[in-house]
C-alpha positions as CSV (number, residue, x, y, z in Angstrom):
1,M,91.1,101.0,66.8
2,S,92.3,103.5,64.8
3,T,95.6,103.5,62.6
4,H,97.1,105.5,65.2
5,G,96.0,102.9,67.7
6,V,97.2,100.3,66.1
7,G,100.5,101.8,65.4
8,N,100.9,102.5,68.9
9,L,100.6,98.7,70.1
10,L,102.4,97.1,67.0
11,G,105.3,99.9,67.8
12,L,105.3,98.5,71.4
13,Y,107.6,96.3,71.7
14,L,109.6,98.2,69.2
15,Q,109.9,101.9,70.8
16,E,111.2,103.1,74.1
17,F,110.5,105.6,76.3
18,V,113.1,108.1,77.8
19,L,113.1,109.1,80.9
20,V,113.9,112.9,81.7
21,G,114.7,113.3,85.6
22,F,116.4,116.0,87.0
23,E,118.4,118.8,85.6
24,G,121.4,119.5,86.8
25,G,125.1,118.9,86.1
26,L,127.0,115.6,87.7
27,E,127.1,117.2,91.8
28,A,123.2,118.0,92.0
29,Q,122.4,114.6,90.3
30,A,125.0,112.6,93.3
31,L,123.4,114.9,95.5
32,L,119.7,114.0,94.7
33,F,121.3,110.5,94.2
34,A,122.2,110.7,97.8
35,V,119.1,112.3,98.9
36,F,117.0,109.2,96.9
37,L,118.9,105.8,98.6
38,V,118.4,107.4,101.8
39,L,115.2,107.7,101.9
40,Y,114.2,104.5,100.0
41,V,117.1,102.5,102.0
42,I,114.5,104.0,105.7
43,A,111.2,103.7,104.0
44,V,112.2,100.0,103.4
45,L,113.3,99.6,106.6
46,G,110.6,100.8,108.2
47,N,107.7,99.0,106.5
48,L,109.9,95.9,106.5
49,M,110.6,96.6,110.2
50,M,106.6,96.7,110.3
51,V,106.0,93.7,108.8
52,I,107.8,91.5,110.9
53,V,107.2,92.9,113.8
54,I,103.4,92.9,113.3
55,T,103.8,89.4,112.0
56,L,105.8,87.8,114.8
57,D,103.9,89.4,117.6
58,V,101.2,87.4,118.8
59,R,100.1,90.4,120.6
60,L,99.8,92.5,117.8
61,H,97.1,90.0,115.9
62,S,94.3,92.6,115.7
63,P,92.1,94.0,112.5
64,M,93.8,97.1,113.8
65,Y,97.4,96.0,112.8
66,F,95.9,93.8,110.0
67,F,95.8,97.0,108.2
68,L,98.7,98.6,109.7
69,K,100.9,95.6,107.8
70,N,98.3,96.1,105.1
71,L,100.1,99.1,104.8
72,S,103.6,99.8,105.4
73,F,103.4,96.1,103.0
74,L,101.8,98.7,99.9
75,D,104.0,101.3,101.4
76,L,107.3,99.1,100.8
77,C,106.1,97.7,97.5
78,Y,105.3,101.3,95.7
79,S,108.4,102.7,96.6
80,S,110.5,99.8,95.4
81,I,108.4,100.4,91.5
82,I,109.8,103.6,91.8
83,A,112.7,104.0,93.7
84,P,115.0,101.3,92.0
85,K,115.0,102.6,88.3
86,A,115.0,106.5,89.5
87,L,118.5,105.3,91.4
88,A,120.2,103.8,88.1
89,N,118.9,107.0,85.7
90,F,121.5,109.7,87.7
91,F,124.4,108.0,86.4
92,F,123.1,104.9,83.8
93,D,120.3,104.5,81.3
94,K,117.6,106.7,81.1
95,I,115.9,104.0,79.0
96,I,113.1,102.2,79.9
97,T,110.9,100.6,77.6
98,F,107.0,100.5,76.7
99,T,106.5,97.6,78.4
100,S,108.5,98.3,81.5
101,C,106.7,101.6,81.2
102,A,103.4,100.1,81.8
103,T,103.9,98.2,83.5
104,Q,105.0,100.5,86.1
105,L,102.4,102.7,85.8
106,F,99.9,99.7,86.1
107,F,101.6,99.3,89.4
108,F,102.3,102.2,91.0
109,S,98.8,103.0,90.5
110,L,97.4,99.8,91.6
111,L,99.2,99.9,94.6
112,V,98.4,104.1,95.3
113,T,94.4,103.6,95.1
114,T,94.8,100.3,96.8
115,E,96.5,102.9,99.9
116,T,93.7,105.1,99.2
117,F,90.7,102.7,99.5
118,L,92.6,101.5,102.8
119,L,93.1,104.3,104.4
120,A,89.3,105.1,104.3
121,T,88.6,101.2,105.7
122,M,91.0,101.6,108.5
123,A,89.0,105.1,109.3
124,Y,85.8,103.0,109.8
125,D,88.1,100.5,112.2
126,C,88.4,103.6,114.3
127,F,84.9,104.2,114.2
128,M,83.7,101.1,114.9
129,A,86.5,100.0,117.4
130,I,85.5,103.4,119.4
131,C,81.9,103.9,118.6
132,S,80.6,100.5,118.6
133,P,82.7,98.7,120.7
134,L,80.4,96.2,121.6
135,H,79.4,95.0,118.0
136,Y,83.8,95.4,116.8
137,P,84.4,91.8,117.4
138,V,81.7,89.9,115.5
139,I,82.2,92.9,112.8
140,M,85.5,93.0,112.3
141,C,86.3,89.7,112.7
142,P,89.6,88.5,110.5
143,S,87.3,87.4,107.0
144,A,85.7,90.2,107.1
145,C,88.8,92.1,107.5
146,A,90.2,90.4,104.7
147,R,87.2,90.8,102.6
148,L,88.0,94.5,102.9
149,V,91.5,94.3,102.0
150,L,90.6,92.2,99.5
151,G,88.1,95.7,98.2
152,T,90.5,97.7,98.9
153,Y,93.0,95.2,96.4
154,C,89.5,95.0,93.7
155,G,89.6,98.9,93.5
156,G,92.9,99.7,92.8
157,C,93.1,97.6,90.2
158,L,90.2,98.6,88.2
159,N,91.2,102.5,88.2
160,S,95.0,101.2,88.0
161,I,93.5,99.1,84.4
162,V,91.4,102.5,83.2
163,Q,94.6,104.7,83.7
164,T,97.1,102.5,81.6
165,S,94.6,101.3,79.0
166,L,93.3,104.8,78.1
167,T,96.6,106.3,78.0
168,F,99.0,103.4,76.2
169,S,95.9,103.1,74.0
170,L,97.4,107.2,72.6
171,P,99.6,107.3,69.9
172,F,103.0,109.2,71.5
173,R,105.3,111.5,69.5
174,S,108.8,109.9,67.8
175,S,111.3,111.6,70.5
176,H,109.6,110.0,73.8
177,H,110.9,112.0,76.2
178,I,108.9,111.9,79.6
179,N,110.0,115.3,81.4
180,H,109.6,112.7,84.8
181,F,111.4,110.4,86.8
182,F,109.1,107.3,86.5
183,C,106.0,106.7,84.1
184,D,103.3,108.5,84.8
185,V,100.0,109.8,83.4
186,P,100.5,113.5,83.4
187,P,103.4,113.7,81.8
188,L,102.9,110.5,79.9
189,L,99.6,112.7,78.4
190,Q,102.5,115.6,77.8
191,I,104.0,113.6,75.0
192,A,101.4,112.0,73.5
193,C,100.4,113.3,69.5
194,T,96.6,114.0,69.9
195,N,94.4,115.6,71.8
196,T,94.1,114.3,75.5
197,A,91.4,116.6,76.6
198,L,89.4,113.6,77.4
199,N,91.9,111.7,78.8
200,E,92.3,114.9,81.3
201,L,89.2,114.5,81.9
202,F,88.3,111.3,83.0
203,L,91.9,111.4,84.8
204,F,90.4,114.0,87.2
205,G,87.4,112.8,87.0
206,L,88.1,109.0,88.5
207,C,91.1,110.8,90.7
208,G,88.3,112.8,92.3
209,L,85.5,111.0,92.6
210,I,87.9,108.3,94.8
211,I,89.7,111.3,96.9
212,V,86.6,112.4,97.4
213,G,84.5,109.4,98.4
214,T,87.0,107.4,100.6
215,T,87.9,111.6,102.2
216,F,83.7,111.8,103.2
217,V,84.0,107.8,105.1
218,V,87.1,109.5,107.3
219,L,85.8,112.6,107.4
220,V,82.5,111.1,108.9
221,S,84.5,108.1,110.7
222,Y,86.4,111.3,112.4
223,S,83.3,113.0,113.3
224,Y,81.8,110.6,115.3
225,I,84.9,109.9,116.5
226,T,85.1,113.2,117.8
227,V,81.8,112.9,119.0
228,T,82.3,110.0,121.4
229,I,85.4,111.7,122.8
230,L,83.4,114.3,124.3
231,K,81.0,112.2,125.7
232,M,83.6,111.1,127.2
233,R,84.2,112.0,131.3
234,S,87.6,109.6,131.6
235,G,90.8,111.7,130.7
236,T,92.8,108.3,130.6
237,G,90.2,107.1,128.0
238,R,90.3,110.6,125.9
239,H,93.9,109.8,126.0
240,K,94.0,106.1,124.6
241,V,91.5,106.7,122.2
242,F,93.8,109.7,121.2
243,S,96.8,108.1,120.9
244,T,94.9,105.2,118.3
245,C,94.1,107.7,116.2
246,G,96.3,110.2,116.2
247,S,98.7,108.1,114.4
248,H,96.2,107.6,112.0
249,M,94.7,110.6,111.3
250,T,98.3,112.1,110.8
251,V,99.4,109.7,108.5
252,V,95.4,110.0,106.6
253,S,96.6,114.1,106.0
254,L,99.8,113.7,104.7
255,F,98.6,111.1,102.0
256,Y,95.0,112.8,101.4
257,G,97.1,116.1,101.5
258,T,99.8,115.0,98.5
259,L,97.0,113.4,96.5
260,V,95.0,117.0,96.3
261,M,98.2,119.0,94.6
262,Y,98.5,115.7,92.5
263,A,95.2,115.4,91.1
264,Q,94.8,119.5,90.5
265,P,93.4,120.9,87.6
266,G,96.9,122.0,85.7
267,A,99.1,119.0,87.4
268,I,99.8,118.0,83.6
269,E,101.3,121.6,82.8
270,S,103.4,121.7,86.2
271,M,105.6,119.3,85.7
272,E,108.7,120.5,88.1
273,Q,106.6,120.4,90.9
274,G,105.1,117.0,89.4
275,K,108.0,115.8,90.3
276,V,108.9,117.3,93.9
277,V,105.2,115.9,95.0
278,S,106.0,112.7,93.7
279,I,109.0,112.5,95.4
280,F,107.0,113.4,98.7
281,Y,104.6,110.3,97.9
282,T,106.6,107.8,96.4
283,L,109.5,108.0,99.9
284,V,109.0,110.4,102.0
285,I,105.1,109.0,102.8
286,P,106.6,105.8,102.5
287,L,109.6,107.2,105.2
288,F,107.0,108.1,107.6
289,N,104.0,106.3,108.1
290,P,106.0,103.1,109.7
291,L,108.2,105.7,112.5
292,I,104.8,107.9,112.4
293,C,102.9,104.8,113.8
294,S,105.6,102.7,115.6
295,L,106.2,106.3,117.6
296,R,103.9,106.9,118.9
297,N,102.0,103.6,119.9
298,K,102.8,101.9,122.7
299,D,102.2,98.5,121.7
300,V,104.3,98.8,118.8
301,K,107.1,100.1,121.2
302,E,106.7,97.5,123.3
303,A,107.1,94.1,120.3
304,L,110.3,96.0,118.8
305,Q,111.5,95.5,122.0
306,K,110.9,92.3,123.2
307,L,111.6,91.6,119.2
308,G,115.0,93.4,119.8
309,Q,116.1,91.7,123.2
310,K,114.9,88.4,121.6
311,H,117.8,88.7,119.1
312,T,120.1,90.2,121.6
313,V,119.8,86.8,123.7
314,M,120.4,84.6,119.8
């Protein structure tokens, strides 16, 4: 190991980072604090509601809702990894330790990558349900669904280990000012005092591989679904298929569109754009996902009404 690398590791518990966050005066900071707080509270309540409703309602104990519950759990977790510290940084101490920064990056990368794989898995689930309904109960049995979800977490964990270890093996400048509101790879590479070309290449290469691979699964799945829909003679059947997969396609479009903006070349230099994109995928998407899935899903709306009636009676 190089002297710089050893020095960086030895200084792990002695040194700290400073999260610069957003520029502006007290009024601007107060406004941003309010926006962050509202987005975070709605995201937490919405995703928590989805997890509870799907868990309690027996009618929602199917593969599609099993994956949806895991999606809500991921959104709940990774927004909670970022938002509380970001909210505290508006008015309080902006310092974050090396250990806390590495932990935040590890879990954020783990959960976001896992969600990327999970959305591709959900597309495959829709494909099996619509294009192969007779084999669907056998292929997508509970144990198979559990293995698929476990596989998404394993993929996310592997990517997270690689990204975190590569990033924190770099020597950093003595100022340690991160031009962001949380610990992410691009702003950390900016403050490294060594050539980061290899890290940047690996970051975009690995992210690109994951995005292209999962996007391919999504596109192939929905191509077969589209062909199946066009062959249907019943208008009712087509409407049912669209209502089943429409919400998932909306969620996929939002998430992957943001992810492509994040992983594009030049993201490391454009930190201000990166902050805006980061707000979108750390708070806005976790807020919209439960709204999209509940408002466009008849079964979820009925389960919510049933739960609400039980709570009123009690």
